[in-house]
C-alpha positions as CSV (number, residue, x, y, z in Angstrom):
1,X,-0.5,5.0,16.8
2,X,-0.4,3.0,20.0
3,X,2.7,1.2,21.2
4,X,0.8,-2.1,20.9
5,X,0.1,-1.5,17.2
6,X,3.7,-0.6,16.6
7,X,4.8,-3.8,18.2
8,X,2.3,-5.9,16.2
9,X,3.4,-4.1,13.0
10,X,7.0,-4.9,13.7
11,X,6.3,-8.5,14.6
12,X,4.2,-9.0,11.4
13,X,6.9,-7.2,9.3
14,X,9.7,-9.5,10.4
15,X,7.6,-12.7,10.2
16,X,6.1,-12.0,6.8
17,X,9.5,-10.9,5.4
18,X,10.9,-14.3,6.4
19,X,7.9,-16.2,5.1
20,X,7.9,-14.5,1.7
21,X,11.7,-15.1,1.3
22,X,11.4,-18.8,2.4
23,X,8.0,-20.0,1.2
24,X,7.0,-18.0,-1.9
25,X,8.7,-19.1,-5.1
26,X,9.1,-16.1,-7.5
27,X,10.6,-16.5,-10.9
28,X,14.3,-15.7,-11.2
29,X,15.2,-12.1,-11.1
30,X,12.2,-10.9,-9.1
31,X,12.8,-9.6,-5.7
32,X,10.2,-8.5,-3.1
33,X,10.8,-6.3,-0.1
34,X,8.4,-5.3,2.6
35,X,8.3,-1.5,3.0
36,X,5.8,-1.2,5.7
37,X,3.0,-2.9,7.6
38,X,-0.2,-1.1,8.8
39,X,-2.5,-2.8,11.2
40,X,-5.9,-1.4,12.2
41,X,-6.3,-0.4,15.8
42,X,-8.8,-3.3,16.3
43,X,-6.2,-5.8,15.0
44,X,-8.7,-7.1,12.4
45,X,-6.8,-6.2,9.3
46,X,-3.2,-5.7,8.3
47,X,-2.0,-4.1,5.0
48,X,1.4,-5.2,3.9
49,X,3.1,-2.8,1.4
50,X,5.7,-4.3,-0.9
51,X,8.2,-3.1,-3.4
52,X,8.9,-5.2,-6.4
53,X,12.2,-5.2,-8.3
54,X,12.2,-4.8,-11.3
55,X,9.1,-2.6,-11.5
56,X,8.0,-4.3,-14.7
57,X,7.2,-7.4,-12.7
58,X,4.7,-5.7,-10.3
59,X,1.7,-7.4,-11.8
60,X,3.3,-10.8,-11.7
61,X,4.5,-10.4,-8.1
62,X,1.3,-9.0,-6.8
63,X,-0.7,-11.9,-8.4
64,X,1.7,-14.4,-6.9
65,X,1.4,-12.9,-3.4
66,X,-2.4,-12.8,-3.7
67,X,-2.3,-16.5,-4.8
68,X,-0.2,-17.4,-1.7
69,X,-2.0,-15.1,0.7
70,X,-4.1,-17.7,2.4
71,X,-1.2,-20.1,3.0
72,X,1.0,-17.2,4.3
73,X,-1.8,-16.1,6.6
74,X,-2.2,-19.6,8.1
75,X,1.6,-19.9,8.7
76,X,1.7,-16.3,10.1
77,X,-1.2,-17.0,12.5
78,X,0.6,-20.1,13.8
79,X,3.7,-17.9,14.6
80,X,1.8,-15.0,16.2
81,X,0.4,-15.3,19.7
82,X,-2.4,-12.9,19.4
83,X,-6.0,-13.2,20.6
84,X,-7.3,-11.6,17.4
85,X,-5.5,-12.6,14.2
86,X,-5.5,-9.9,11.5
87,X,-6.5,-10.7,8.0
88,X,-3.6,-9.7,5.7
89,X,-3.7,-8.0,2.3
90,X,-0.8,-7.1,0.0
91,X,-0.5,-3.7,-1.7
92,X,2.1,-2.2,-4.0
93,X,4.2,0.5,-2.3
94,X,4.2,3.3,-4.9
95,X,5.9,5.9,-2.8
96,X,9.2,5.5,-4.6
97,X,7.5,6.0,-7.9
98,X,5.8,9.1,-6.6
99,X,9.2,10.5,-5.4
100,X,10.8,9.7,-8.7
101,X,8.1,11.4,-10.6
102,X,8.2,14.5,-8.3
103,X,12.0,14.6,-8.7
104,X,11.7,14.5,-12.5
105,X,9.2,17.4,-12.4
106,X,11.4,19.4,-10.1
107,X,14.5,18.7,-12.2
108,X,12.7,19.7,-15.4
109,X,11.6,23.0,-13.8
110,X,15.2,23.8,-12.9
111,X,16.3,23.4,-16.5
């Protein structure tokens, strides 16, 4: 990954984190964190990976983010000073669940 893409990912990470906390109204008790941002080398697309707490609210949170995606993208584009403005998409970050499942499997094998 080039240094430019790393900088773009970092910029988008910080801006979208602020926007989600400020501009997206989730129901009480639902928290969203951005775990990582991956932008394509041509800067056309950015995948934003989120963790949802509690896990049982994943569907609700992802539906809410998708509903707000266009307005978040417009605000983000106004804040970014890039020639090419990436199209954003939200994805669930399932790495923690994968680690939890692997840990359970390994723990059961030790028993």
